[in-house]
Residue, then its C-alpha position, 0 to 999 in steps of 0.5 A: m421118438y416124438g410120437i408125431s408123423d414125421g409127415i408134419k414136421k414141417i418147422n426148422g429150428n430156423t423158422l422158428k427163430v424167425i418167428a420169435c425175433i417178428t414176435m418179440l418186435l412187435d410185441h417191444l414196439t408196443a411197449g416201448i412205444m405205444l404205452p409211453a405214449v398212451r401214458a402221456g396221454l399223446y394218441p388221437d383225440s377220435i381214439s377211445f382210451e378203451t379201443v388204445k386199451l384193446i388194441y395193446k392187450i392183442l399186439r401183447g398177447i402177440g408178443r408173448n409167443s416169442f419168450p416159449i419159442f427162445c427157450f425151447l431153441l435154447v434147449e436144443g441148443f445146449i443140448h447140439t452146440k459144441n461149445r457150452l461154454r461159449y454158449a453160456l458166455s455168449l448169453l452173458l456177453f449180449g446180456l450185458i451189452s443190451e441191460p442198458f437200452f433194455d433198462i432206459l426203454f422199458y423200464a425208465k420213468n423221467d426222459v422217456f423222450n429224451i433221445n441223448f441217451i446218456e442224459c435219459f440215463g442219468a435222469n432214471l438212475d433211481f430205478i432201472w438198476d432193478k430188471c435183469n433183460v431176457y439173456f439173463t433169464l437164458l443164461i440161468g435156464l443154461l446153466v440149471i440144466w447144465a447142471t442137472e445133466y451132470i448130476m444125471e451122469m454122475f448118478s448113472k456112472k461114478f455112484p451107486l445110489p438110488f436113480w432118485a436122488s439124481y432129481i432131488l439134486s436137479a429139483i434142488v438146482l432148480g429151485l436156486g436157479i428160479l431163486v436167482g432168476e427172482l432175485i434180481h428180478s430177471d425178464y419172465h424171473g424163475f418161471g421162465v428158468a422153471l419153463i427151461f427145464i421142464f423143455y429139457i427134463l421133458r425132451y423126449q417125452y414129446p409133446l408132452n413137453i410142450i403141453a407141461g411148459y405152456i401150463e407151467l408157464s401160464f401161471l405168469g400174468t398173461e402168458y397163457y397168450a403164448l398158446p400158439s407159439f407151443a402149437l408151434l413147437y409140436f409142427y417142430n422137425h427137430k432141424r436146425g436149418r442152414n448153418l448160419g457159421n456165424l451169420k447165428y449172431l446176427f439172432y443174438a445182435f438182434y435183441p439190443v439192436h432193435i431195441f435201442l432203434i426202437y428207442i430211437a424211434r420213440c424220441l423221433i416221433f414223441g421227443 
């Protein structure tokens, strides 16, 4: 079905999650600790600014590889989950939990090294409500492909209308999802929502879905650095890996927990 021999498909879903978490951690360490420190001039005089800038770009480039994997696995989870409503509510819940930590770590401009989180939050109220973390992007994407599936099934089973009409309606749904992502300034904006849609709508055209996804995301800033993650998706074996049961929520919790710990580390180092 996918056009790749089983002999070279080696990577399961759990392995992809671990890779995504590691690259995300590196990205957030760089953006959450290194960037504020450099802006404050807190780096050794023996290292030139150009060298620091190069190191920063390399580390952030590696970090670009986490998001495409999460989007790909979201589609896999949507297809295989037994409870899509619970899946959506989990994304919403952890998005709400993560938001204050996300805002302070990446968008605070005042008291960025103040370990008193409440004080730092209060000092940045004018800046921190303008963005939304990646869980909201994933949630919007999930709702878009959920609506798209409903539209496709509705037209194929209930209404004797041309099949292309379902694609027009799906495109409208995608457009609305992109608009919401842009309006709330969710992480990766509408590009992230569109990537999830591409992975879903082309899920049986493998590896066309990977190629199309990379091309689409490359239009956003430096996301072309995410090429290695798309290459990894080529070797996905379409198996989840070991059933983790409720331990799967550790992957959900990893996002807010590691962001909060990075904030604490930043304050302890430079506060």
